DRENZA-54578 format. One record per residue (C-alpha): residue in one letter; z, y, x. Coordinates in steps of 0.2 Angstrom, whole numbers, plus 5000, padded with zeros to 4 digits. Example, Ala and Ser with C-alpha at 12.3 -4.5 7.8 and 13.67 -1.06 7.14 Angstrom:
A503949785062
S503649955068
This chain:
M518449944833
K516949874841
T515349884832
Y514249714831
E513049784841
T514249834857
I514649664855
E512949584856
E512549684871
E514349614879
F513849434875
T512149464881
A512749564897
F514149394900
K512649294896
E511249344910
I513249354923
Y513249174919
K511749124920
E511549204939
A513249144945
I512348964939
V510648984950
K511749064963
E512848904963
N511448764964
A510548894977
K512148834987
K511948664987
I510048644990
L510248755005
K512048675011
P510848545019
Y509748645026
Q511348755035
E511448565039
E510048555050
L510348755057
L511848685066
K510848525074
L509548625079
Q510848795086
R511748625097
H509848595101
L509348745108
E511248745118
K510848585125
H509548605133
N509848805136
K508548865126
K508049015117
M507749075100
I507149255093
I506749275075
L505949425068
F505949485047
E505249585044
G504649675027
R504549775014
D506449875008
A507249794998
S506249615002
G507649495004
K507849485022
G509949535025
G510249405013
T509249285018
I510049325040
R511949315033
R511349125020
M510649045040
T512049095049
R513149085036
F513848905045
M513148935064
N514448955081
E514649155081
K514749105098
H512849055100
Y511849195088
R511749375086
V511049475074
I510349635081
A509849785068
L509449945079
G509750125075
K508550255082
P508150265101
S509450375109
D508550535118
V508950435135
Q507950285126
K506650385121
T506250425137
Q506250225145
W504750105141
F504750035120
F505249865121
Q506549925132
R508149935120
Y507349755112
T507249655128
E509049715131
K509749595117
F508649455121
P509449295118
R510349225135
A510049015135
G510548905124
E510649075109
I509649125096
V509649335091
L508949375073
F508049555074
D508549625057
R506949715059
S506349725078
W505049825089
Y503749815074
N504149965066
R503150025078
A501749975067
M502149975049
V503950135048
E503650265062
P501950245059
I502450315040
F503550425041
G502850525059
F504450445069
C502850385082
T501350465090
K499550415081
K499550375102
E501050295104
H500550165086
K499050135093
I499750075113
F500749985103
M499749915092
Q498649845109
E500249785123
V501149715109
I500149555108
K500549535131
F502349555126
E502649435116
E501349305123
T502449335142
L503849265128
V503049125124
N502649085141
E504349115148
G504848965137
I505549085122
I505449005105
L504649155097
I504549155074
K503849295066
L504649295048
Y503749435036
F504549435018
S503349525006
V503849604990
S503149674973
K503149814970
E504249774953
E505149664960
Q505349804976
A505749944959
R507249834952
R507849794969
F508049974970
E508850014956
E510049904953
R510449964970
Q511050094963
K511950064948
N512649914958
P514350024967
L514549864979
K512649894982
K512250074987
W512550075003
K511250015007
F509950134994
S509250255007
E508150405009
V506950335015
D506950165004
M506750324988
Q504850364996
A504650154998
Q503850164979
E502750304982
L502250264999
W501750074994
G499950104996
E500250165017
F501250035019
T500049895014
E498649965024
K499849955038
K500649765035
F498649745035
Q498549815051
M499849765059
L499149555054
K497649585059
K497849605078
T499449535079
D499449355070
T498449215085
E498749055088
S500349075100
T501349215088
P500949185074
W501649275056
F502449195041
I502449245026
I503749245013
R503449274996
S505349344993
D505249404975
D506449234971
K507549294984
Y508549094981
T506548994986
A506149125000
R507849095006
L507448915007
E505748935013
A505949035026
M507548895032
K505948755033
V504948855041
I506048905056
L506448695058
N504848685057
V504448775073
A505848705083
K505948545089
Y507748475090
R508348295090
G509548205074
R508248285060
K508848205045
R506948105038
D507348105022
L507848285018
D506048385013
F505448525024
T503548535016
L503348705014
N502848754999
P501148864997
D501348934988
I503149044997
V502349025012
I500849075020
R500049095038
G500049295043
R497749245044
D497549185027
E498549335019
Y497849455032
T495949355022
L496649405004
M497149595008
K495649595015
K494649564998
E495949634988
L495949814996
Q493849784996
V494249794976
F495249944977
R494050044989
H492950064979
């Protein structure tokens, strides 16, 4: 026979599951009109032979993958690709660093979404020793020239950085470990993410300082609330890219508590790091 405590625990768990289901259902309704706008954008790019690249960056468990899935949920699969490159091969290591990324670039009328991008060299690679200090330095010197060339060639480049708090990242890691359906997401690199939080913060600071420009800006998405983050990320894309048929009565205003420009994030981080270092 179940004890009162057991019944109470089960009821509490049921309430949490029910609450999460309601939140998800409401999120679907809120996202739908923006997903419809993304379809309009996709058709516009196809019609005018435009190319778009969207970079999804951020710490592990920051919500990149979930956002990509919601963005592409109703898109025409013939005109978008999601790219998530693994470790470079021995041959690729001998090539120009950007080459394995340019090989995946969009053709006319296509959107390519990079689930992590060449910015691995700005953060992950130097922290884990996957590149030398010289290689990291060269990348930081060359990346803006590379991106400005893309923009000058008419490619629409959007850089999104999903910013999750240390506490929320820890909670999501714990959830991944407990949930058999999510356990595959948890890797050896994830295990070190919390320990190396400070190193990642420092590299993020350097990256924003060097790579946020007027022509290639970063958009920082506060992603502790993953549902709001997905919505605001869609708004960013729909605001950056011009297209016909935009729904006039839909709210495209960015939430300043969720979305911040890279240069403004850098300014905030500079103040915080000065306090931390002293």
